[in-house]
C-alpha positions as CSV (number, residue, x, y, z in Angstrom):
1,X,-1.7,-20.3,-23.4
2,X,-1.6,-21.5,-19.8
3,X,-2.4,-19.3,-16.9
4,X,1.3,-19.2,-15.9
5,X,2.3,-18.2,-19.4
6,X,-0.3,-15.5,-19.5
7,X,0.8,-14.2,-16.1
8,X,4.5,-14.1,-17.3
9,X,3.4,-12.3,-20.4
10,X,1.5,-9.7,-18.4
11,X,4.5,-9.1,-16.2
12,X,6.7,-8.7,-19.3
13,X,4.1,-6.2,-20.7
14,X,4.2,-4.3,-17.3
15,X,8.0,-4.2,-17.4
16,X,8.0,-2.7,-20.9
17,X,5.2,-0.2,-20.1
18,X,7.0,1.3,-17.0
19,X,10.6,0.9,-18.0
20,X,11.4,4.6,-17.8
21,X,9.7,5.1,-14.4
22,X,12.2,3.4,-12.1
23,X,16.0,3.3,-11.6
24,X,16.3,-0.5,-11.8
25,X,14.0,-3.3,-12.7
26,X,14.2,-7.1,-13.4
27,X,11.8,-9.8,-14.1
28,X,12.7,-13.1,-12.4
29,X,11.1,-16.3,-13.6
30,X,9.8,-18.9,-11.2
31,X,12.5,-21.3,-12.4
32,X,15.3,-18.7,-11.5
33,X,13.8,-18.1,-8.1
34,X,12.8,-21.7,-7.3
35,X,9.2,-20.4,-6.5
36,X,5.7,-21.0,-7.8
37,X,5.5,-17.6,-9.4
38,X,7.5,-15.1,-11.5
39,X,8.4,-11.9,-9.6
40,X,8.9,-8.5,-11.2
41,X,11.2,-6.3,-9.0
42,X,11.7,-2.6,-9.2
43,X,14.0,-0.3,-7.2
44,X,12.9,3.2,-6.3
45,X,15.8,5.3,-4.9
46,X,15.2,8.5,-3.0
47,X,11.8,7.3,-1.8
48,X,9.7,9.3,0.6
49,X,10.8,11.9,3.1
50,X,13.5,9.5,4.3
51,X,15.0,9.4,0.8
52,X,15.5,5.7,1.2
53,X,15.5,2.8,-1.3
54,X,12.2,1.0,-1.7
55,X,12.1,-2.4,-3.4
56,X,8.9,-3.2,-5.1
57,X,8.0,-6.8,-5.8
58,X,5.0,-7.6,-8.0
59,X,3.6,-11.1,-8.8
60,X,0.4,-13.1,-9.3
61,X,-0.4,-15.1,-6.2
62,X,-0.6,-18.8,-7.1
63,X,-3.7,-20.8,-6.1
64,X,-5.3,-23.9,-7.5
65,X,-8.8,-23.2,-8.6
66,X,-9.0,-23.7,-12.4
67,X,-12.7,-22.9,-12.2
68,X,-12.2,-19.4,-10.9
69,X,-12.0,-16.4,-13.2
70,X,-9.9,-14.5,-10.6
71,X,-6.2,-13.7,-10.8
72,X,-4.7,-12.0,-7.7
73,X,-1.9,-9.6,-8.3
74,X,0.2,-8.6,-5.3
75,X,2.5,-5.7,-4.6
76,X,5.0,-5.6,-1.8
77,X,7.1,-2.5,-1.2
78,X,9.9,-3.3,1.2
79,X,11.0,-0.2,3.1
80,X,13.7,-1.9,5.3
81,X,15.0,-5.4,6.1
82,X,16.9,-4.3,9.2
83,X,14.4,-3.7,11.9
84,X,15.8,-3.5,15.4
85,X,14.1,-6.0,17.7
86,X,13.6,-3.6,20.7
87,X,11.6,-1.1,18.6
88,X,9.4,-3.7,16.8
89,X,6.6,-3.7,19.4
90,X,6.1,0.1,19.2
91,X,6.4,0.0,15.4
92,X,3.8,-2.8,15.3
93,X,1.4,-0.9,17.5
94,X,1.9,2.2,15.3
95,X,1.3,0.4,12.0
96,X,-1.8,-1.3,13.4
97,X,-3.3,2.1,14.2
98,X,-2.1,3.6,10.9
99,X,-3.5,0.8,8.8
100,X,-7.0,1.6,10.2
101,X,-6.9,4.9,8.3
102,X,-5.4,3.8,5.1
103,X,-7.8,3.6,2.2
104,X,-6.2,0.5,0.7
105,X,-3.3,-1.8,1.4
106,X,-1.5,-2.0,4.7
107,X,1.9,-1.9,6.3
108,X,3.3,-5.2,7.7
109,X,6.2,-6.7,9.6
110,X,7.3,-10.1,8.6
111,X,7.3,-13.1,10.9
112,X,11.1,-12.8,11.6
113,X,10.4,-9.2,12.6
114,X,13.2,-7.9,10.4
115,X,11.3,-6.4,7.5
116,X,8.9,-3.5,7.2
117,X,6.8,-3.5,4.0
118,X,3.6,-2.2,2.5
119,X,1.3,-4.7,0.8
120,X,-1.5,-4.3,-1.7
121,X,-3.4,-6.7,-3.8
122,X,-5.4,-6.2,-7.0
123,X,-8.1,-8.6,-8.3
124,X,-8.0,-9.2,-12.1
125,X,-10.2,-11.5,-14.1
126,X,-9.0,-14.0,-16.7
127,X,-11.9,-13.0,-18.8
128,X,-10.5,-9.4,-19.2
129,X,-8.3,-8.5,-22.1
130,X,-4.5,-8.2,-21.5
131,X,-4.8,-4.5,-22.1
132,X,-7.4,-4.1,-19.4
133,X,-5.4,-6.2,-17.0
134,X,-2.2,-4.2,-17.8
135,X,-4.0,-1.0,-17.0
136,X,-4.9,-2.4,-13.6
137,X,-1.4,-3.7,-13.0
138,X,0.1,-0.2,-13.7
139,X,-2.5,1.4,-11.4
140,X,-1.6,-1.1,-8.7
141,X,2.2,-0.4,-9.0
142,X,1.5,3.3,-8.8
143,X,-0.7,3.0,-5.8
144,X,1.6,0.6,-4.1
145,X,4.4,3.1,-4.2
146,X,2.2,6.2,-3.8
147,X,-0.1,5.2,-0.8
148,X,2.7,4.5,1.7
149,X,5.1,7.3,0.6
150,X,3.9,10.0,3.0
151,X,4.2,7.6,6.0
152,X,7.5,5.8,5.2
153,X,9.8,8.4,6.7
154,X,7.9,8.5,10.0
155,X,7.7,4.7,10.2
156,X,11.4,4.3,9.5
157,X,12.2,6.7,12.2
158,X,9.9,4.8,14.5
159,X,11.7,1.6,13.6
160,X,14.9,3.3,14.9
161,X,13.3,4.5,18.1
162,X,13.2,8.1,16.9
163,X,9.4,8.5,16.9
164,X,6.9,7.6,19.6
165,X,3.3,6.4,19.2
166,X,2.1,9.8,20.3
167,X,4.2,11.5,17.7
168,X,3.0,9.1,15.0
169,X,-0.6,10.0,15.9
170,X,-0.3,13.4,14.2
171,X,-0.7,11.4,10.9
172,X,-4.2,10.2,12.0
173,X,-7.3,12.2,11.0
């Protein structure tokens, strides 16, 4: 089995193991997407205090090092794709400060400054069994949705100009 086939198999196993946990989910192959990797997408509705939709995308990051035992699993939770340009500088300053206090992962704004997301990566090893890797993938999915949940509402309000940096600072220890 090739590395790509194993990664697809692991994503299929992940999909089956969490099929009752989310409202919608789909596994897209690299061929369907025209990308280097397969992407497993899940939709969580009523997410966080903002009760918004959050789109989770999970994939193994491609890289060309056949000698390495490492597989890098990535989680991206998109909170909005409709950022307002005039509020992006304040939001960026806020997430830069907030990221300092997060135990793992981090919030990010894409290069076009339209999308606010939370990103998290998990290192897995090819030498591990599929069952061990699957446990790590499930933990990563749970953490990717769980870690940013308490901050999502405040950040989304900040993205609309409804929260200042000073008001966001109440979240900092």
